[in-house]
N, C-alpha and C positions, 0 to 999 in steps of 0.2 A: 231211292235206290231199289225200293222192293221190285219194282217191274223188272229188275234185271236178274233178279235170283231164279227166275225159272218157274214161279208156282203157277200152275193154269188151273187149280180146283180151288186154290184155298185164296181168302182176302188177306189182306194185312191185320186189320181186327182178329183174324181166325188164327192166326201163326202167333200172334202177338199173344195169344193166350198158352201155346206151346212153350212160347221162349219165356214168359210168367214162370210157368211150372218149372222149368229147368232152372231159373233164377232162384226162385222160393225154396226149390230142393237144396239148392246150394248152402242157402242162408240158412234153413232148417239144422243142415248139418252140424255148420260154423258154430251158430249160437247153441246148440244144445250142446258142443264140445266144448266150447269157451266158457258158457255161463254168460253169453251177453245182455246187458240187463242195466240200464240207465237208473233204475232205484238202487241199485245196488252198489253203484258207483257212486251214490248220494252218502245212502244212509245204510248200506250192508255191512256187518261184521269184517268184510274181505274189502271194505270201498275202496281202498288203495290199488290193490291190484284189479279190481273191477273197473276201475276209473282208467287204468292204463292199456286195458283192452279197450274199452268202449273209445280211448284219446287215437290208439292206434289205429284202430278201424277207421275213425274221422281225420285223420292225416293223409290216410291213403284213398278216402273219399274224396277229400279237398283236390288234392295232387292229380288226381285221375279226373275229376270231372273238368276243372280248369285246364287241363291238360286238353280234353278233347274241342270246349271253348276255343281254345287258341287254336287248334289246328282248326277249325269250322264246322268241325262235326256237329256240332250243338248249338244252338243260339236260345239263351232266355229270355230274348227282349219282351215276348207276349205272353212268358208264363204270369200264372197269377202271382208269384213270388213278386215278382217286377212292378207292381201296379203302383201308379203313382199316390194314389191315396190308400196311406196305410191306417187297415181299422184297430186301432190302438186300445179302445176299450174293451172291444171282441177277442184281441188276441191276449190282453194281459188277464181279463177275466177267463177267458177259456185254458189261458195256460195254469194260472194258480190251482183250477178246479182241476184241471189233469192231473198236476204233480201230486194234489192233496191225493186223488180218486187212487195213483199207483203206489201210494203210500198204505193207504187203507188194503187194497189188494194185494199187497206185496211182492208187485212186479208189474214192469209197464206192458203195454198190450203185447210188442212182439215179444216178449219174455213167457206171455202168458200164452200166446198162440204155441209156442215151441213146449210149455209144460203142459198143454193140455192135449199134446201127443205122444206125452210118455206116461199118461193114467192118472193127471193131476184133475179130478173133478170141479175143484174148488174153481180152477182156469176156466174149466168147460163151462160152468155155470154165468160165469164173469162173463166170457165171450160173450154168450147169448144176448145176456142183459145189454153190454157194453152195444153191439150192434144194434140192436132194437133202440135204444137212445141215440144212438150218431144218427140212423136214417129218420128218426121222427125230428131231429134238428136240422136233418138237409130237407126232407121233403114231406114232414108230417106236422104234430102238432105242435114242437118246439119250434117249427121253424119263424114265429113271427121274434123268438128270443135272439136268432141268429141275424133277422135283417134287420130289428131293432137296435141291437151292439154294434151291428157291422156298419151301419150309417154314419155312427161317429170316429171321422178318419181326420188324419194328419195328411197335408198334402206335402210330399217330399218333393215334387216336381220330378226332376231330373234324376236324382241322387237316391236312388231307390238302391242300391247296393254296396259294399265297401270296393267295388270296383270303381266304382265313380268318384272316388277320395285320391288324394295326390299319390301318387306311388301306383294307384292302379291295382287289376285283378292281379297282376304277374307277383308284386309286392306281399301285399295282404293273404294272399294264398300261402306265399313262403311264409310269412310269419306265424299264421295260423298253426300251419303244420308242423313245422318246427317246434314251435311249443307243446302241440298237442306230443309231438314225439318224446321229448325232452321229458317231459313228465312219465310218459308211458317207459321209457329206456330205465328208469328210476324207482319205478314200482313195486319190483321185487316179483315180476312173472317171469316164467321160466319161456326162453325164447320160441318154444314149439306154442303157447298159447297168443304170444304176441304174432306168431307167423299166423295163425287160423285169423287174429284178430285183423290181420294185414287184407288178407285171402276175403274175409267177408266183407271188409269196406270195398274193396275193389269192385265187388256188385254193384254200388251204385252208380257210379260210370259207366258198367258195363250196361245197365239197364237203363241209363239216361240216351246213352248212343244208341243200344237196340231199338228205344221204342221214338226217338228223335231223328235218329239217320237210315239204320238199317233197314227198319220198317216204314219209313216216310212213303206213302203215297197220294200224289196228289187227287187221286179220283177215290179212294177210299182211305183217307186220313185218321190217326188215332193220336190219341194225345200225348205230350211229352211226357214221361211221367219215370218215375224209378220205386224204391223202396219206400212202404207207405202201410199203412194197417188202419187208420182208421176208416176213409171212404172205403179202401179192398173189404173190409170188415162188413160195412153195412151193404154193398153189392154182394155180396156173398151171400148175404141173408136173404136179400131181395132176389136173387137167381134161385137159391134153392127152394123158394116157396113159388115163384112163375115161372121157373126154367123154358116151359111151353111156349112162353111168351115173350121172353126177353134172351138175347144171346149172353153168352157168357162173354166177358171182358178181359185185360190184363188182371187189375185186381184179382177177380175169382179164379186166377190159373197162379198168382201169387200164393195166395192163403192156401189153396193147395196144397201148391209145392212144397209148403213150408210145414205144414202140417206130415205130409209124405218124408220129407227129410228128418224131420224131428224125431218120427215116430222109428225111420230106421235104424238111426242113430241110437236111440234110446236102447233097441232092442239087442242091435249088435255090442253094445257095451253093457247088458243087463242092467240098465238104470230102469226101465219100465217097472212101475210101482203103483197101484192103484190108491190115492189118496182122497180124502171128501174132509166136510165140514166135523166138527166134535161139538158144536153146540148153537143155540140159536141168535146168542150175539156175534158169535165169529160169522154167521151168515149173513145177518142183516150188515155187519161191519163192510163186509165184500160185495154185497149188493148196491151197497150207499156208493164204495169206489167205483164201481162198475157204471152206475148212471152219471156218476160227476166227469169222470173220463169219456163214456160215450159224449156227454154235449161240451165238457171242454175240448176235446178232440177235436171237435167240428168247430167252434170257436177261433181256438188257436189258429187254423191251417193244419193240424196235423198232429201225430205224436211225436214223442224221442225220437223215431227214425225217420217217419214223413217229413217233420220240421227241421228237425234234428240232424241224424245222422245224413241224409239226402238232401236236406234244405241247406243248412249250411253251406257246403260246397259252393250253392248258387253265389255265396256273399250276399244272400237279401239281408236287408234289415229287420224283414218282416220275420224273416226263421230266426235270424239272433236272438229278437224280443220273444220268441214263443219259446224258444228254448230256456231264456233266462226267465220267463216267468215259470215253467213247467219247474224248474229246478227250485226256485223260491218258492211255491205250493209244496213241491214235496220236503222240504227242509223244515217249513213252518209245521206241515202236520204232523212230522215225526217229530219234531219238537212238543208240540201237544200232547201226543201219545206216551212219551216219554213221562211228561209230567203227569199225566192219567193214567195209572197202571190199568185201570179196568177197560180201558182203550185198546190197550195192548192186544194183540192177534192171541189167541189160545193155540196150542201147541196141536196140529193136524192130525188126524189119524189117518193110518197107513196098515 
């Protein structure tokens, strides 16, 4: 469809950067306003309300994504989530590591990206270390870990998603969305919070359709992608240090947009506050969590947004397994910290 849009000097990959900036900015504003975070929904003091927000976004993402599939706008047949060989060991190991890491750093990567634009220096530090660890796992010294664990696969044949089960995509999409909405409506959230979460969830199918249909170009194709933070964070790091050699892509635009949107939202609401570490032990805990999330996010095939919010709507078993492993790792680490007071986070300095 891209050829019919009338762009004469810009290619589809170039336009995708501006598209990602817009999507990212909207995500940043909505995530900052709703305090969108998967870790909070698992172990936060207000986890019931936080889970309601997260599930509302997921329900809308599922309905919108599968609606686009039904209309023939996008197709996940060749997407990595639909590979017949399921890398079970890598996904489970990576998910457990990512879940443990997000509890150590008190935030999943999407939440930390938002917080970094609101003056949180702990989040900035974590994101830098996370990006280095993720890039090292994708293309650097930790790549052998990824390839070794990824070699252990389970052959699913053609049954790679819920859509291949009896009832098909329509039934399973409806069941997942209704279950999520039923919980959300009983979560005690204000209507405005749920509306904001719904708008955030709508960004998932918007990005899928934007990259997979609107910007589709046979001569200069771009990857079908949506909201995610693991690979985009690594790409942003690489682009930052070598922008004269490599062009920006969708991931770089997305991260930049999230930072800009979060900053504007925080400034408008007067929530921008400088925050930092208070003790070496706290710093060590956050750095450990950052490495775990960087390595784990790549092994699991995505973070709570890439494999969760954007992955689950594809109905892929790989995405479902990744999110389940992340949740398990987070709960296990939280239980360990609860039993060991010395491992608990110290009060941050503001």
